[in-house]
N, C-alpha and C positions, 0 to 999 in steps of 0.2 A: 373540440376546439381548445378547451382548457387543458386537456391532456397533451395535445400537440405543443402548446405554449410551455407547459411545464417541462416537457422533454428537452426542448430547445434551451430553456433557461438553465436547467441542470447541467447540460452538456457544455454550453458555451460560457456560462458565467461561473458555475460551480466546479467546472473541470472534472465532472464525474464521467466514468467510463460508460459505454453503451450497455455493457453487461450489468453494471451496478444500477443504472437507471431502470432497466427492464425488471430487475429483481425488486427494486424499491417500489415501483408502480404496479407490479404484477402483470406486466405485459411482455410479449415476446421481444427478443432482441432484434428480430427481423423488422418489426414495426418501428422500433426506436431508430434503427439504421435507415429505414425508408424516409422518415421525417427529417432526419439530419442531412441525409444526402440531397434531398429535394431542396432544403433550405440553402445548403452550400452552393448548389448549382445556380439557383436564382440569385444568390448574393454575388457570385462571380459575374453574372450578367449585369447586375446592377452597378457594380464597380466599374465595369467597362463603359456603361452608359454615362457614368458620372463625369467622364472626360469631356463630354460636350453638354453643357448645362441646358442650353435652350433647345437645341435640335431634338434631343431625346427625352424631353420632359414627360411626354405622354407615356413612353415606354417605361420610364422609371416609376411613374405613379402606378402603372398596371402591375409591374413586378413587385413593388412594395405591397400592393393589395393582395397579390397571389401569395406572397411569403407569409402574410398574416391571415390568410383565408382558412376557412374550415376545411379539414382533410376530406379528400374525395375518395370514395370507396368504389371506384369503377373496376370492372373486370379488366384483365390485362390487355385485352385487344379492343376495348371499347373506343378509345380515342382514334385508333387506326380505322375503325369501322366508320367513323363519322366523316372521314376523308373520302367522300363518294365521288363518282365520276362527275356529278353535277357541280360539286364544290371545286374540283380540280379545273373544270372548264371556266368557272368564275375567276379563279386565281390566274389562269392563263390570260384571260382578257385584261386583268389589271396589270399584269407584268408586261404584256404587249403594249398597252397604252403608255406605261412607264418608259419603254424603249423609244417610242415615238416622241414623247415629251422631252426625253433626254437628248435625242438627236436634234430637236428643234431649239434646244437651249432653254426649255421651260422647266428649269430645275425646281422652282418653287411649287410646281404642280405634280412633282413626283410623289407617289404614294409609298410611305414606309410600311413595314410589316404591320405595325399597329393600326395604320389606316385601313389596310386590306382586311385585317381581322374585324375592325369595327364595322366596315362596310358589309361584310358577310353576316355579322350578327344582326345588323339592321335589316337585312334581307330575310331574316328568319332562320338562318342555318345554325345548327347546334355544333359548334366547333371550338376547340381550344386554341388559345394564342400560341402555346408551345408547338402544337401540331402544325399550325400555319408556318411558324418560323422554321421548323425542321424541314418541311416540304419545300419551301422556297430555297432554303440554304442548300439542300441536297440536289435540287432539280435545276436551279438557275444560277447559283452562285459558285459554280465550279470554275476553276481557272481555265480561261480560254486563250488560245494563241491567235494573235492578229498579225497579218502580214501587211506592212505598210506599203502602199502603192503610190507611185509617182505618175503624175499626169502632165500633159503639155497644156499650155494656154489654149483655150478654145476647144478642148477635147470633151470634157464632161461637165454637165450642168444637172443639178438635182432640184426636184420640185416636191413640195408637200404643203398641206394645209395646216394651219394652227389656229388657236383662239387667242384673242386679246380682250382682257376685261378692262373697260374704261368707264369713267364717270363723266357723262356729258350733260351739262345743265342740271347737275344734281341728281341725275338718274343713272343707275348702274346699267351698263350695256355690254353685251358680248358680241364682238365682231369677228369675222373670219379673215384670217391673214393668209394670202397666197405668198409663198416664199420660195425664191430661187437662190441657190447657192452654188458657186463654182467649186469644182474639185481642186483646181489649182488656185491657191491664194485665198480660198474661202470668202470670196466677195459675195455680199448679200444684196438682194433687191426684193422689196416686199410692197404689197398694196393691201388695203383693207376693203372688205366687201360685207354686205349684209347677209349673204348666203354663199353656198358653194355650187350654185347652179352652173349649167353648161356655159352660159354666156360669160360668166365671171371667170370660169376656168380658161376659156379662150382669150378673154380680155387680158389676163395677167401675162399670158404668153406673148401676145402682140406688144404690150407695153414693155415687157422685159427685153425683147429683141430690139425694139426701137431705142431703149435706154442704153443697151450694151453696144448697139451699132453693128450687130451681126448675130449669127446663130451658131451655137456649139454643135459639134458633130453628133453628140449623143446626149439624150436627157434621160435621167433615171427617176422613176416614180415609185412611191409607196403604193400599197394595194387599195387605192381609192376608187370609188364607183365611177368617177368621171374618166378614169383611164382604163380600168379593168372591166370588161364586159362580163366575163365569167371565168371561173377557174376550171381549166381542163384537168390538171392534176394539181397537187399541193403547190409545186413550184413552177407550174406552167400555166400562163394566163392568156386569154384572148383579149386584145385591145378593143376599146370602143371605136365606133365609126368616127367620132369627133377627133379622137387622138390620131387615128390613121390619116384622116384628111389633113389635119394641121401639120403632121409630120411630113406628108408628101408635099404640101404647099411650100413649107420652109426648108425642106430637105434635110431633116435630122433623123437619126435612128432613135428608138426608144427601148428602154428595158425596165424591168420591175424588180424591186427587192424581194428576197425570199420572205415568206410568212414569218412574222415575229422576229425579224432580223433587221431592225431599223438602223443598226450600226453599219450595215453594208452599203457600199457604193455600187458594187458590181455583183452580178450572179456568177459565181465561179471564179 
């Protein structure tokens, strides 16, 4: 640790060359270069995070801690080996939940990379923050092209469940919110329930149709258990009997979003 700090001070404060530092301290130039490059990379990330003081406070603290941490002497492939299939599945679940929360407007419940990292550590996984960042960036943050679709009034209605945290009579309570949103105009109608049981799933439909004064031609669902009985293939599902019955009674078609694609309104 002392050696790492001395290298950084000599390079950044005393403006000594990497070759001179290596010779003076009796260590290889490769080691000197490694510590300097690592510090510069994290410093660039820190400067980027400085642009948003409050939102990125946790990331900044972690980066500062890593910049001043003891050098790690891992094998070259050690970090990559920690990114097991089990860890990847955990990350996929966090990212999928983020997409659902974003679709429902619950931006305050979105997990940042630092939150995902800390959740994995709490679960006992031995994984590095940088590894998490790199995997999410390379896997999920690629540029995507979206085709804007136009709908007619009364054509598409979307449904999903969400959570609402309330304080009632001084007691913290979590209620389930059934939410319908129109594709045309983004009109919202929601009701709160104690749970997501079948009777509440059916009740929100009835009350929504009565409130609107009609039924849309098609309703789009996420992959919830009240709507999806089972997965035939990854993007092909079998509807529950309750959904089939209510769709036949009110005369609407139903469709499901693709897995981990909460941004979708339609399949295809």
